[in-house]
A tleap script that builds the chain and sets N, CA, C and O, in Angstrom:
source leaprc.protein.ff14SB
mol = sequence {
  NMET GLY MET TYR GLU THR ILE SER ILE ILE
  MET PRO ASN ALA GLY GLU GLU VAL ILE GLU
  GLN ILE ASN GLU LYS THR ALA LYS ILE ILE
  THR ASP THR GLY GLY GLU ILE LEU LYS VAL
  ASP LYS TRP GLY ILE LYS THR LEU ALA TYR
  PRO ILE ARG LYS GLU PRO GLN GLY TYR TYR
  VAL TYR THR VAL PHE SER GLY ASN SER ASP
  GLY VAL ASN GLU MET GLU ARG ILE PHE ARG
  ILE ASP ASP ASN VAL LEU LYS TYR MET THR
  ILE LYS LEU GLY LYS ASP PHE VAL LEU THR
  ASP THR ALA PRO ASP THR GLU THR GLU ASP
  GLU GLU SER ALA VAL ALA GLU CALA
}
set mol.1.N position { 95.145 118.718 87.298 }
set mol.1.CA position { 95.051 118.214 88.810 }
set mol.1.C position { 95.247 119.296 89.691 }
set mol.1.O position { 96.187 120.071 89.520 }
set mol.2.N position { 94.358 119.433 90.717 }
set mol.2.CA position { 94.419 120.391 91.566 }
set mol.2.C position { 94.740 120.245 93.000 }
set mol.2.O position { 94.504 119.104 93.396 }
set mol.3.N position { 95.196 121.027 93.884 }
set mol.3.CA position { 95.545 120.819 95.324 }
set mol.3.C position { 94.396 121.148 96.072 }
set mol.3.O position { 93.764 122.187 95.881 }
set mol.4.N position { 94.058 120.166 97.049 }
set mol.4.CA position { 92.916 120.363 97.958 }
set mol.4.C position { 93.280 120.051 99.388 }
set mol.4.O position { 94.198 119.283 99.678 }
set mol.5.N position { 92.563 120.646 100.230 }
set mol.5.CA position { 92.773 120.455 101.647 }
set mol.5.C position { 91.203 120.218 102.139 }
set mol.5.O position { 90.263 120.935 101.796 }
set mol.6.N position { 91.111 119.004 103.058 }
set mol.6.CA position { 90.042 118.584 103.763 }
set mol.6.C position { 90.218 118.528 105.240 }
set mol.6.O position { 91.227 118.034 105.743 }
set mol.7.N position { 89.193 119.058 105.973 }
set mol.7.CA position { 89.060 118.993 107.375 }
set mol.7.C position { 87.829 118.220 107.538 }
set mol.7.O position { 86.753 118.568 107.053 }
set mol.8.N position { 88.043 116.997 108.340 }
set mol.8.CA position { 86.783 116.181 108.611 }
set mol.8.C position { 86.749 116.256 110.101 }
set mol.8.O position { 87.780 116.514 110.723 }
set mol.9.N position { 85.530 116.028 110.747 }
set mol.9.CA position { 85.292 116.009 112.095 }
set mol.9.C position { 84.671 114.716 112.290 }
set mol.9.O position { 83.603 114.479 111.725 }
set mol.10.N position { 85.273 113.789 113.089 }
set mol.10.CA position { 84.686 112.320 113.325 }
set mol.10.C position { 84.147 112.215 114.954 }
set mol.10.O position { 84.635 112.789 115.927 }
set mol.11.N position { 83.198 111.463 114.918 }
set mol.11.CA position { 82.625 111.395 116.323 }
set mol.11.C position { 83.871 111.122 117.397 }
set mol.11.O position { 84.852 110.444 117.090 }
set mol.12.N position { 83.713 111.667 118.531 }
set mol.12.CA position { 84.988 111.609 119.312 }
set mol.12.C position { 85.075 110.358 120.131 }
set mol.12.O position { 86.109 110.118 120.754 }
set mol.13.N position { 83.811 109.358 120.173 }
set mol.13.CA position { 83.853 108.173 120.623 }
set mol.13.C position { 83.972 107.051 119.608 }
set mol.13.O position { 83.666 105.892 119.886 }
set mol.14.N position { 84.448 107.453 118.362 }
set mol.14.CA position { 84.729 106.360 117.276 }
set mol.14.C position { 85.900 105.513 117.569 }
set mol.14.O position { 85.923 104.356 117.149 }
set mol.15.N position { 86.825 105.977 118.221 }
set mol.15.CA position { 87.964 105.099 118.530 }
set mol.15.C position { 89.073 105.085 117.389 }
set mol.15.O position { 88.724 105.307 116.229 }
set mol.16.N position { 90.405 104.827 117.700 }
set mol.16.CA position { 91.273 105.057 116.831 }
set mol.16.C position { 91.211 104.343 115.634 }
set mol.16.O position { 91.548 104.785 114.535 }
set mol.17.N position { 90.679 102.986 115.919 }
set mol.17.CA position { 90.547 102.018 114.753 }
set mol.17.C position { 89.598 102.273 113.536 }
set mol.17.O position { 89.795 101.813 112.411 }
set mol.18.N position { 88.456 103.127 113.930 }
set mol.18.CA position { 87.537 103.717 113.059 }
set mol.18.C position { 88.036 104.736 112.380 }
set mol.18.O position { 87.770 104.849 111.184 }
set mol.19.N position { 88.954 105.770 113.123 }
set mol.19.CA position { 89.407 106.958 112.475 }
set mol.19.C position { 90.301 106.322 111.669 }
set mol.19.O position { 90.222 106.693 110.498 }
set mol.20.N position { 91.192 105.424 111.910 }
set mol.20.CA position { 92.247 104.926 110.864 }
set mol.20.C position { 91.420 104.311 109.734 }
set mol.20.O position { 91.873 104.564 108.617 }
set mol.21.N position { 90.434 103.645 109.759 }
set mol.21.CA position { 89.680 103.006 108.672 }
set mol.21.C position { 88.912 104.230 107.789 }
set mol.21.O position { 88.716 104.093 106.582 }
set mol.22.N position { 88.587 105.188 108.375 }
set mol.22.CA position { 88.127 106.447 107.679 }
set mol.22.C position { 89.321 106.982 106.782 }
set mol.22.O position { 89.243 107.119 105.561 }
set mol.23.N position { 90.390 107.254 107.522 }
set mol.23.CA position { 91.679 107.743 106.761 }
set mol.23.C position { 92.072 106.897 105.551 }
set mol.23.O position { 92.288 107.412 104.454 }
set mol.24.N position { 92.160 105.554 105.785 }
set mol.24.CA position { 92.813 104.772 104.865 }
set mol.24.C position { 91.597 104.665 103.642 }
set mol.24.O position { 91.918 104.545 102.459 }
set mol.25.N position { 90.271 104.719 104.055 }
set mol.25.CA position { 89.389 104.716 102.907 }
set mol.25.C position { 89.424 106.047 102.012 }
set mol.25.O position { 89.324 106.056 100.785 }
set mol.26.N position { 89.575 107.110 102.793 }
set mol.26.CA position { 89.898 108.287 102.189 }
set mol.26.C position { 91.092 108.362 101.090 }
set mol.26.O position { 90.978 108.831 99.957 }
set mol.27.N position { 92.104 107.876 101.589 }
set mol.27.CA position { 93.496 107.870 101.072 }
set mol.27.C position { 93.382 106.753 99.614 }
set mol.27.O position { 94.074 106.881 98.604 }
set mol.28.N position { 92.422 105.771 99.817 }
set mol.28.CA position { 92.321 104.837 98.673 }
set mol.28.C position { 91.430 105.494 97.608 }
set mol.28.O position { 91.575 105.195 96.423 }
set mol.29.N position { 90.502 106.391 98.014 }
set mol.29.CA position { 89.625 106.885 96.981 }
set mol.29.C position { 90.352 107.919 96.240 }
set mol.29.O position { 90.107 107.997 95.036 }
set mol.30.N position { 91.219 108.738 96.759 }
set mol.30.CA position { 92.067 109.689 96.412 }
set mol.30.C position { 93.140 109.011 95.344 }
set mol.30.O position { 93.241 109.362 94.169 }
set mol.31.N position { 93.856 108.058 95.930 }
set mol.31.CA position { 94.900 107.356 94.992 }
set mol.31.C position { 94.189 106.586 93.855 }
set mol.31.O position { 94.774 106.566 92.772 }
set mol.32.N position { 92.998 105.949 93.963 }
set mol.32.CA position { 92.482 105.313 92.926 }
set mol.32.C position { 91.964 106.056 91.909 }
set mol.32.O position { 91.737 105.545 90.813 }
set mol.33.N position { 91.713 107.414 92.189 }
set mol.33.CA position { 91.201 108.369 91.129 }
set mol.33.C position { 92.255 109.133 90.516 }
set mol.33.O position { 91.962 110.088 89.798 }
set mol.34.N position { 93.680 108.749 90.766 }
set mol.34.CA position { 94.779 109.466 90.150 }
set mol.34.C position { 95.507 110.410 91.127 }
set mol.34.O position { 96.541 110.988 90.794 }
set mol.35.N position { 94.981 110.543 92.259 }
set mol.35.CA position { 95.516 111.751 93.070 }
set mol.35.C position { 96.745 111.060 94.090 }
set mol.35.O position { 97.118 109.888 94.033 }
set mol.36.N position { 97.188 111.970 94.900 }
set mol.36.CA position { 98.159 111.827 95.781 }
set mol.36.C position { 98.009 112.371 97.226 }
set mol.36.O position { 97.746 113.570 97.321 }
set mol.37.N position { 98.131 111.710 98.260 }
set mol.37.CA position { 98.003 112.205 99.529 }
set mol.37.C position { 99.378 112.907 99.766 }
set mol.37.O position { 100.441 112.341 99.510 }
set mol.38.N position { 99.294 114.180 100.273 }
set mol.38.CA position { 100.524 115.014 100.522 }
set mol.38.C position { 100.791 114.912 102.101 }
set mol.38.O position { 101.883 114.605 102.579 }
set mol.39.N position { 99.661 115.208 102.830 }
set mol.39.CA position { 99.912 115.339 104.263 }
set mol.39.C position { 98.563 114.832 105.104 }
set mol.39.O position { 97.452 115.166 104.692 }
set mol.40.N position { 98.677 114.183 106.049 }
set mol.40.CA position { 97.676 113.918 106.867 }
set mol.40.C position { 97.878 114.162 108.529 }
set mol.40.O position { 98.674 113.498 109.194 }
set mol.41.N position { 97.222 114.977 108.952 }
set mol.41.CA position { 97.577 115.525 110.299 }
set mol.41.C position { 96.449 115.580 111.282 }
set mol.41.O position { 95.550 116.418 111.215 }
set mol.42.N position { 96.535 114.673 112.175 }
set mol.42.CA position { 95.489 114.326 113.114 }
set mol.42.C position { 95.534 115.375 114.339 }
set mol.42.O position { 96.406 115.360 115.208 }
set mol.43.N position { 94.527 116.230 114.280 }
set mol.43.CA position { 94.606 117.322 115.396 }
set mol.43.C position { 94.013 116.820 116.559 }
set mol.43.O position { 94.133 117.553 117.541 }
set mol.44.N position { 93.326 115.630 116.737 }
set mol.44.CA position { 92.901 115.030 118.019 }
set mol.44.C position { 91.322 115.696 118.272 }
set mol.44.O position { 90.637 116.286 117.437 }
set mol.45.N position { 90.998 115.402 119.671 }
set mol.45.CA position { 89.850 115.662 120.034 }
set mol.45.C position { 89.582 117.358 120.506 }
set mol.45.O position { 90.257 117.882 121.391 }
set mol.46.N position { 88.709 117.940 119.906 }
set mol.46.CA position { 88.537 119.492 120.120 }
set mol.46.C position { 87.062 119.851 120.426 }
set mol.46.O position { 86.150 119.230 119.882 }
set mol.47.N position { 86.859 120.750 121.209 }
set mol.47.CA position { 85.502 121.265 121.680 }
set mol.47.C position { 85.009 121.931 120.264 }
set mol.47.O position { 85.754 122.681 119.633 }
set mol.48.N position { 83.717 121.599 119.831 }
set mol.48.CA position { 83.128 122.213 118.837 }
set mol.48.C position { 82.642 123.675 119.199 }
set mol.48.O position { 82.345 123.946 120.363 }
set mol.49.N position { 82.570 124.553 118.252 }
set mol.49.CA position { 81.965 125.901 118.514 }
set mol.49.C position { 80.412 125.794 118.696 }
set mol.49.O position { 79.853 126.723 119.278 }
set mol.50.N position { 79.717 124.801 118.273 }
set mol.50.CA position { 78.390 124.443 118.436 }
set mol.50.C position { 78.084 122.899 118.424 }
set mol.50.O position { 78.734 122.204 117.644 }
set mol.51.N position { 77.245 122.383 119.143 }
set mol.51.CA position { 76.997 120.842 119.033 }
set mol.51.C position { 76.555 120.583 117.644 }
set mol.51.O position { 75.791 121.275 116.971 }
set mol.52.N position { 77.178 119.430 117.299 }
set mol.52.CA position { 76.678 118.762 115.821 }
set mol.52.C position { 76.274 117.344 116.341 }
set mol.52.O position { 76.950 116.590 117.040 }
set mol.53.N position { 74.848 117.128 115.773 }
set mol.53.CA position { 74.372 115.932 116.227 }
set mol.53.C position { 74.418 115.667 117.727 }
set mol.53.O position { 74.577 114.509 118.112 }
set mol.54.N position { 74.289 116.665 118.595 }
set mol.54.CA position { 74.155 116.552 120.017 }
set mol.54.C position { 75.770 116.269 120.458 }
set mol.54.O position { 75.999 116.013 121.640 }
set mol.55.N position { 76.652 116.311 119.682 }
set mol.55.CA position { 78.166 115.995 120.108 }
set mol.55.C position { 78.729 117.377 120.296 }
set mol.55.O position { 78.757 118.253 119.431 }
set mol.56.N position { 79.247 117.481 121.725 }
set mol.56.CA position { 79.934 118.805 121.827 }
set mol.56.C position { 81.544 118.700 121.505 }
set mol.56.O position { 82.246 119.674 121.777 }
set mol.57.N position { 82.055 117.681 121.003 }
set mol.57.CA position { 83.348 117.367 120.810 }
set mol.57.C position { 83.487 116.853 119.507 }
set mol.57.O position { 82.429 116.542 118.961 }
set mol.58.N position { 84.641 116.668 118.801 }
set mol.58.CA position { 84.828 116.070 117.626 }
set mol.58.C position { 86.523 115.700 117.464 }
set mol.58.O position { 87.455 116.335 117.958 }
set mol.59.N position { 86.587 114.588 116.695 }
set mol.59.CA position { 88.030 114.221 116.264 }
set mol.59.C position { 88.351 114.810 115.009 }
set mol.59.O position { 87.819 114.311 114.017 }
set mol.60.N position { 89.278 115.979 114.833 }
set mol.60.CA position { 89.690 116.395 113.642 }
set mol.60.C position { 90.861 115.824 112.995 }
set mol.60.O position { 91.934 115.521 113.517 }
set mol.61.N position { 90.487 115.720 111.748 }
set mol.61.CA position { 91.659 115.134 110.800 }
set mol.61.C position { 91.943 116.290 109.626 }
set mol.61.O position { 90.922 116.658 109.045 }
set mol.62.N position { 92.976 116.803 109.276 }
set mol.62.CA position { 93.349 117.549 108.240 }
set mol.62.C position { 94.124 116.813 107.170 }
set mol.62.O position { 95.142 116.206 107.503 }
set mol.63.N position { 93.753 116.818 106.007 }
set mol.63.CA position { 94.357 116.225 104.824 }
set mol.63.C position { 94.658 117.094 103.653 }
set mol.63.O position { 93.727 117.741 103.173 }
set mol.64.N position { 95.737 117.176 103.186 }
set mol.64.CA position { 96.167 117.896 101.968 }
set mol.64.C position { 96.442 116.926 100.958 }
set mol.64.O position { 97.085 115.929 101.286 }
set mol.65.N position { 96.016 117.076 99.664 }
set mol.65.CA position { 96.348 116.185 98.728 }
set mol.65.C position { 96.053 116.839 97.335 }
set mol.65.O position { 95.335 117.824 97.166 }
set mol.66.N position { 96.748 116.108 96.322 }
set mol.66.CA position { 96.344 116.519 95.019 }
set mol.66.C position { 95.433 115.641 94.207 }
set mol.66.O position { 95.459 114.440 94.473 }
set mol.67.N position { 94.781 115.986 93.432 }
set mol.67.CA position { 93.576 115.179 92.713 }
set mol.67.C position { 92.711 115.721 91.866 }
set mol.67.O position { 92.933 116.879 91.512 }
set mol.68.N position { 91.650 115.091 91.396 }
set mol.68.CA position { 90.658 115.728 90.583 }
set mol.68.C position { 89.282 115.772 91.181 }
set mol.68.O position { 88.988 115.205 92.233 }
set mol.69.N position { 88.480 116.461 90.465 }
set mol.69.CA position { 87.167 116.592 91.028 }
set mol.69.C position { 86.288 115.264 91.466 }
set mol.69.O position { 85.501 115.221 92.411 }
set mol.70.N position { 86.607 114.197 90.561 }
set mol.70.CA position { 85.907 113.037 90.655 }
set mol.70.C position { 86.489 112.349 92.053 }
set mol.70.O position { 85.658 111.735 92.722 }
set mol.71.N position { 87.665 112.399 92.474 }
set mol.71.CA position { 87.989 111.894 93.779 }
set mol.71.C position { 87.514 112.772 94.882 }
set mol.71.O position { 87.344 112.244 95.981 }
set mol.72.N position { 87.284 114.003 94.741 }
set mol.72.CA position { 86.798 114.781 95.688 }
set mol.72.C position { 85.217 114.424 95.944 }
set mol.72.O position { 84.704 114.434 97.063 }
set mol.73.N position { 84.606 114.144 94.865 }
set mol.73.CA position { 83.210 113.954 94.920 }
set mol.73.C position { 82.727 112.648 95.531 }
set mol.73.O position { 81.687 112.525 96.178 }
set mol.74.N position { 83.750 111.526 95.203 }
set mol.74.CA position { 83.615 110.391 95.796 }
set mol.74.C position { 83.924 110.384 97.193 }
set mol.74.O position { 83.116 109.819 97.930 }
set mol.75.N position { 84.896 110.884 97.671 }
set mol.75.CA position { 85.243 111.054 99.093 }
set mol.75.C position { 84.257 111.710 99.736 }
set mol.75.O position { 83.920 111.136 100.771 }
set mol.76.N position { 83.539 112.934 99.443 }
set mol.76.CA position { 82.484 113.596 100.026 }
set mol.76.C position { 81.152 112.859 100.065 }
set mol.76.O position { 80.328 112.995 100.969 }
set mol.77.N position { 81.013 112.069 99.007 }
set mol.77.CA position { 79.828 110.880 99.114 }
set mol.77.C position { 79.971 110.008 100.135 }
set mol.77.O position { 78.975 109.714 100.795 }
set mol.78.N position { 81.058 109.523 100.395 }
set mol.78.CA position { 81.440 108.555 101.444 }
set mol.78.C position { 81.327 109.131 102.653 }
set mol.78.O position { 80.792 108.450 103.528 }
set mol.79.N position { 81.764 110.413 102.972 }
set mol.79.CA position { 81.597 111.075 104.181 }
set mol.79.C position { 80.120 111.316 104.457 }
set mol.79.O position { 79.697 111.306 105.613 }
set mol.80.N position { 79.319 111.536 103.395 }
set mol.80.CA position { 77.961 111.780 103.867 }
set mol.80.C position { 77.230 110.593 104.171 }
set mol.80.O position { 76.202 110.594 104.849 }
set mol.81.N position { 77.859 109.387 103.574 }
set mol.81.CA position { 77.082 108.097 104.135 }
set mol.81.C position { 77.485 107.729 105.439 }
set mol.81.O position { 76.645 107.196 106.164 }
set mol.82.N position { 78.743 107.945 105.899 }
set mol.82.CA position { 79.380 107.448 107.151 }
set mol.82.C position { 78.850 108.197 108.291 }
set mol.82.O position { 79.069 109.403 108.410 }
set mol.83.N position { 78.077 107.447 109.235 }
set mol.83.CA position { 77.518 107.993 110.459 }
set mol.83.C position { 78.674 108.566 111.341 }
set mol.83.O position { 78.444 109.576 112.006 }
set mol.84.N position { 79.722 108.062 111.377 }
set mol.84.CA position { 80.927 108.554 112.032 }
set mol.84.C position { 81.590 109.882 111.813 }
set mol.84.O position { 82.283 110.431 112.670 }
set mol.85.N position { 81.355 110.343 110.686 }
set mol.85.CA position { 81.567 111.727 110.285 }
set mol.85.C position { 80.713 112.588 110.385 }
set mol.85.O position { 79.704 112.584 109.680 }
set mol.86.N position { 81.011 113.643 111.442 }
set mol.86.CA position { 80.003 114.634 111.883 }
set mol.86.C position { 79.973 115.675 110.576 }
set mol.86.O position { 78.927 115.890 109.963 }
set mol.87.N position { 81.025 116.185 110.286 }
set mol.87.CA position { 81.265 117.405 109.272 }
set mol.87.C position { 82.297 117.223 108.595 }
set mol.87.O position { 83.171 116.501 109.075 }
set mol.88.N position { 82.491 117.845 107.250 }
set mol.88.CA position { 83.727 117.965 106.461 }
set mol.88.C position { 83.715 119.168 105.756 }
set mol.88.O position { 82.674 119.820 105.687 }
set mol.89.N position { 84.826 119.568 105.185 }
set mol.89.CA position { 84.852 120.556 104.398 }
set mol.89.C position { 86.175 120.452 103.402 }
set mol.89.O position { 87.279 120.250 103.909 }
set mol.90.N position { 86.032 120.591 102.042 }
set mol.90.CA position { 86.960 120.442 101.197 }
set mol.90.C position { 87.283 121.636 100.357 }
set mol.90.O position { 86.386 122.024 99.610 }
set mol.91.N position { 88.369 122.251 100.359 }
set mol.91.CA position { 88.580 123.489 99.667 }
set mol.91.C position { 89.633 123.329 98.610 }
set mol.91.O position { 90.633 122.644 98.825 }
set mol.92.N position { 89.425 123.949 97.471 }
set mol.92.CA position { 90.695 123.798 96.449 }
set mol.92.C position { 91.468 124.938 96.533 }
set mol.92.O position { 91.053 126.092 96.424 }
set mol.93.N position { 92.932 124.480 96.788 }
set mol.93.CA position { 93.838 125.558 96.944 }
set mol.93.C position { 94.337 126.240 95.753 }
set mol.93.O position { 94.149 125.807 94.616 }
set mol.94.N position { 94.981 127.321 96.026 }
set mol.94.CA position { 95.346 128.171 94.820 }
set mol.94.C position { 96.591 127.634 94.466 }
set mol.94.O position { 97.150 126.751 95.116 }
set mol.95.N position { 97.052 128.168 93.410 }
set mol.95.CA position { 98.396 127.560 92.689 }
set mol.95.C position { 99.490 128.120 93.600 }
set mol.95.O position { 100.484 127.403 93.716 }
set mol.96.N position { 99.477 129.297 94.275 }
set mol.96.CA position { 100.542 129.671 95.094 }
set mol.96.C position { 100.840 128.980 96.667 }
set mol.96.O position { 101.709 129.301 97.477 }
set mol.97.N position { 99.841 127.975 96.763 }
set mol.97.CA position { 100.015 127.138 98.055 }
set mol.97.C position { 101.090 126.564 98.263 }
set mol.97.O position { 101.504 125.944 97.283 }
set mol.98.N position { 101.809 126.517 99.299 }
set mol.98.CA position { 103.072 126.035 99.523 }
set mol.98.C position { 102.957 125.023 100.838 }
set mol.98.O position { 102.689 125.550 101.918 }
set mol.99.N position { 103.138 123.693 100.781 }
set mol.99.CA position { 102.896 122.909 101.897 }
set mol.99.C position { 104.204 122.876 102.742 }
set mol.99.O position { 105.305 122.586 102.273 }
set mol.100.N position { 103.950 123.219 104.093 }
set mol.100.CA position { 105.256 123.226 105.100 }
set mol.100.C position { 104.941 122.253 106.049 }
set mol.100.O position { 103.796 121.853 106.258 }
set mol.101.N position { 106.025 121.837 106.672 }
set mol.101.CA position { 105.948 120.894 107.833 }
set mol.101.C position { 105.940 121.518 109.118 }
set mol.101.O position { 105.892 120.736 110.067 }
set mol.102.N position { 105.975 122.721 109.372 }
set mol.102.CA position { 106.087 123.336 110.574 }
set mol.102.C position { 104.859 123.992 110.797 }
set mol.102.O position { 104.234 124.293 109.780 }
set mol.103.N position { 104.317 124.313 111.991 }
set mol.103.CA position { 103.292 125.089 112.455 }
set mol.103.C position { 103.701 126.492 112.302 }
set mol.103.O position { 104.832 126.908 112.551 }
set mol.104.N position { 102.663 127.232 111.856 }
set mol.104.CA position { 102.740 128.657 111.970 }
set mol.104.C position { 103.153 129.220 113.329 }
set mol.104.O position { 102.710 128.731 114.368 }
set mol.105.N position { 104.027 130.277 113.319 }
set mol.105.CA position { 104.506 130.946 114.323 }
set mol.105.C position { 103.117 131.674 114.965 }
set mol.105.O position { 102.222 132.188 114.294 }
set mol.106.N position { 103.179 131.574 116.556 }
set mol.106.CA position { 102.090 132.246 117.161 }
set mol.106.C position { 102.359 133.723 117.512 }
set mol.106.O position { 101.527 134.399 118.117 }
set mol.107.N position { 103.619 134.222 117.084 }
set mol.107.CA position { 103.876 135.520 117.598 }
set mol.107.C position { 103.353 136.435 116.401 }
set mol.107.O position { 103.489 136.139 115.214 }
set mol.108.N position { 102.786 137.495 116.840 }
set mol.108.CA position { 102.381 138.571 115.966 }
set mol.108.C position { 103.541 139.347 115.239 }
set mol.108.O position { 104.674 139.175 115.689 }
set mol.109.N position { 103.393 140.082 114.288 }
set mol.109.CA position { 104.350 140.958 113.580 }
set mol.109.C position { 104.907 142.042 114.759 }
set mol.109.O position { 106.102 142.303 114.895 }
set mol.110.N position { 103.957 142.554 115.486 }
set mol.110.CA position { 104.292 143.550 116.415 }
set mol.110.C position { 105.224 142.984 117.465 }
set mol.110.O position { 106.124 143.745 117.819 }
set mol.111.N position { 105.176 141.862 117.994 }
set mol.111.CA position { 105.895 141.105 118.812 }
set mol.111.C position { 107.435 140.905 118.334 }
set mol.111.O position { 108.465 141.068 118.989 }
set mol.112.N position { 107.257 140.481 116.914 }
set mol.112.CA position { 108.667 140.110 116.238 }
set mol.112.C position { 109.405 141.351 116.051 }
set mol.112.O position { 110.625 141.317 116.217 }
set mol.113.N position { 108.794 142.517 115.705 }
set mol.113.CA position { 109.474 143.760 115.593 }
set mol.113.C position { 109.909 144.398 116.826 }
set mol.113.O position { 110.785 145.260 116.769 }
set mol.114.N position { 109.316 144.016 118.083 }
set mol.114.CA position { 109.857 144.569 119.360 }
set mol.114.C position { 110.976 143.620 119.652 }
set mol.114.O position { 111.934 144.119 120.242 }
set mol.115.N position { 111.045 142.307 119.345 }
set mol.115.CA position { 112.050 141.394 119.705 }
set mol.115.C position { 113.286 141.920 118.971 }
set mol.115.O position { 114.368 142.024 119.549 }
set mol.116.N position { 113.095 142.271 117.600 }
set mol.116.CA position { 114.278 142.653 116.593 }
set mol.116.C position { 114.787 143.981 117.244 }
set mol.116.O position { 115.989 144.057 117.496 }
set mol.117.N position { 113.959 145.038 117.538 }
set mol.117.CA position { 114.393 146.278 118.008 }
set mol.117.C position { 115.278 145.906 119.467 }
set mol.117.O position { 116.277 146.580 119.719 }
set mol.118.N position { 114.954 145.071 120.172 }
set mol.118.CA position { 115.773 144.874 121.530 }
set mol.118.C position { 117.193 144.161 121.268 }
set mol.118.O position { 117.952 143.933 122.209 }
savepdb mol mol.pdb
quit
């Protein structure tokens, strides 16, 4: 069983109810195929780098899960069918991946060393 992360971009005008239905459907597919949802992080509406289907914005959802390729294939099949999903990407994570609950620091190493020297 591998570790995966998926970022899906949903239509910005879909509404919370539709977004929850997509998330629940995704979780059900993963758990029904023997996987486990580890983290779901809703990033909210963000401006896209380029319009997708004439939409300048999208609602981002980040999901980390363990599962197998059957679950990933079924989830992506459902994403392709769903008109509310603008785009998605699933990546298989390496064995050294560590799930953290905190956001990464925004300071660079140079800033950290300057603070340490002071």
